[in-house]
C-alpha positions as CSV (number, residue, x, y, z in Angstrom):
1,X,-14.5,-47.8,78.9
2,X,-16.3,-44.6,78.1
3,X,-20.0,-44.3,79.0
4,X,-22.5,-44.7,76.2
5,X,-24.6,-41.6,75.5
6,X,-27.5,-40.8,73.3
7,X,-25.1,-38.4,71.4
8,X,-22.9,-41.4,70.6
9,X,-25.9,-43.3,69.2
10,X,-27.1,-40.3,67.3
11,X,-23.7,-39.6,65.7
12,X,-23.1,-43.3,65.0
13,X,-26.4,-43.6,63.1
14,X,-25.7,-40.4,61.2
15,X,-22.2,-41.6,60.2
16,X,-23.6,-45.0,59.3
17,X,-26.2,-43.4,57.0
18,X,-23.6,-41.2,55.4
19,X,-21.3,-44.2,54.9
20,X,-24.1,-46.1,53.1
21,X,-25.1,-43.1,50.9
22,X,-21.6,-41.9,50.0
23,X,-19.7,-45.1,50.1
24,X,-22.4,-46.9,48.2
25,X,-22.3,-44.4,45.4
26,X,-18.5,-44.8,45.1
27,X,-18.7,-48.6,45.2
28,X,-21.6,-48.7,42.7
29,X,-19.8,-46.3,40.4
30,X,-16.7,-48.5,40.4
31,X,-18.8,-51.6,39.7
32,X,-21.0,-50.2,36.8
33,X,-18.4,-50.7,34.1
34,X,-18.1,-54.4,35.0
35,X,-21.8,-54.9,35.5
36,X,-22.6,-53.5,32.0
37,X,-21.1,-56.6,30.5
38,X,-24.1,-58.6,31.8
39,X,-27.5,-57.9,30.4
40,X,-29.7,-56.2,33.0
41,X,-27.4,-56.6,35.9
42,X,-26.6,-52.9,36.3
43,X,-30.3,-52.0,36.8
44,X,-30.8,-54.9,39.2
45,X,-27.8,-53.9,41.3
46,X,-28.8,-50.2,41.2
47,X,-32.3,-51.1,42.4
48,X,-31.0,-53.2,45.3
49,X,-28.6,-50.3,46.3
50,X,-31.5,-47.9,46.2
51,X,-33.4,-50.1,48.7
52,X,-30.8,-49.2,51.4
53,X,-29.4,-45.9,50.0
54,X,-32.7,-43.9,50.1
55,X,-33.6,-45.0,53.6
56,X,-30.1,-44.0,54.7
57,X,-30.4,-40.7,53.0
58,X,-33.7,-40.0,54.6
59,X,-32.6,-41.0,58.1
60,X,-33.6,-38.1,60.4
61,X,-30.4,-38.1,62.4
62,X,-29.4,-34.9,60.7
63,X,-32.4,-33.2,62.1
64,X,-31.6,-34.7,65.5
65,X,-28.0,-33.4,65.2
66,X,-29.2,-29.9,64.4
67,X,-31.6,-29.8,67.4
68,X,-29.2,-31.4,69.8
69,X,-26.6,-28.7,70.1
70,X,-26.2,-24.9,69.9
71,X,-23.9,-23.7,67.2
72,X,-21.7,-20.7,66.7
73,X,-22.5,-18.4,63.8
74,X,-19.6,-19.9,61.8
75,X,-20.7,-23.5,62.5
76,X,-24.3,-22.5,61.5
77,X,-23.0,-21.1,58.1
78,X,-21.0,-24.3,57.6
79,X,-24.1,-26.4,58.4
80,X,-26.1,-24.3,55.9
81,X,-23.5,-25.0,53.2
82,X,-23.5,-28.7,54.1
83,X,-27.3,-28.8,53.8
84,X,-27.2,-27.2,50.3
85,X,-24.8,-30.0,49.2
86,X,-27.1,-32.6,50.9
87,X,-30.0,-31.3,48.8
88,X,-27.9,-31.2,45.6
89,X,-26.8,-34.8,46.2
90,X,-30.4,-36.0,46.9
91,X,-31.9,-34.2,44.0
92,X,-29.2,-35.3,41.6
93,X,-29.5,-38.9,42.7
94,X,-33.2,-38.7,42.2
95,X,-32.8,-37.3,38.7
96,X,-30.2,-40.0,38.1
97,X,-32.8,-42.7,38.8
98,X,-35.1,-41.0,36.3
99,X,-32.5,-40.4,33.5
100,X,-33.1,-42.3,30.3
101,X,-29.8,-41.5,28.4
102,X,-26.2,-42.4,29.2
103,X,-25.4,-38.7,29.3
104,X,-28.1,-38.0,31.8
105,X,-27.1,-41.0,33.9
106,X,-23.5,-39.8,33.9
107,X,-24.2,-36.1,34.6
108,X,-26.7,-36.7,37.4
109,X,-24.7,-39.5,38.9
110,X,-21.5,-37.4,39.0
111,X,-23.4,-34.4,40.4
112,X,-24.9,-36.6,43.1
113,X,-21.6,-37.9,44.1
114,X,-19.9,-34.5,44.1
115,X,-22.7,-33.2,46.3
116,X,-22.4,-36.2,48.6
117,X,-18.7,-35.8,48.9
118,X,-19.0,-32.0,49.6
119,X,-21.7,-32.7,52.3
120,X,-19.4,-35.3,53.9
121,X,-16.5,-32.8,53.9
122,X,-18.5,-30.1,55.6
123,X,-20.0,-32.6,58.0
124,X,-16.5,-33.7,59.1
125,X,-15.6,-30.1,59.5
126,X,-18.5,-29.6,61.8
127,X,-17.4,-32.6,63.9
């Protein structure tokens, strides 16, 4: 068995947070059409998701990852691109929670997911 390191814990927590953020968006997006058939259930479900999604998004393991290892110039550029998509995802998700129209919900929800998926892709590329 391999030895457990702080890097293992750091990366595990970061991947767990990303799983909650990205996977939760995909799952909730798939459930929304069914939930709409029940009065108020979509909002209740979204609020419960937000209770775990936002803490996962705000987990500081990303900062820990950045400070833990030196990076080549190419890796730093990839990280910069990833961070732009992280910001897009977070901002769009925030605006999604404030949207009052179906169009706003759809646009901000889709943009949040696209940002999250792009950030995930570049994060995997960094790994």
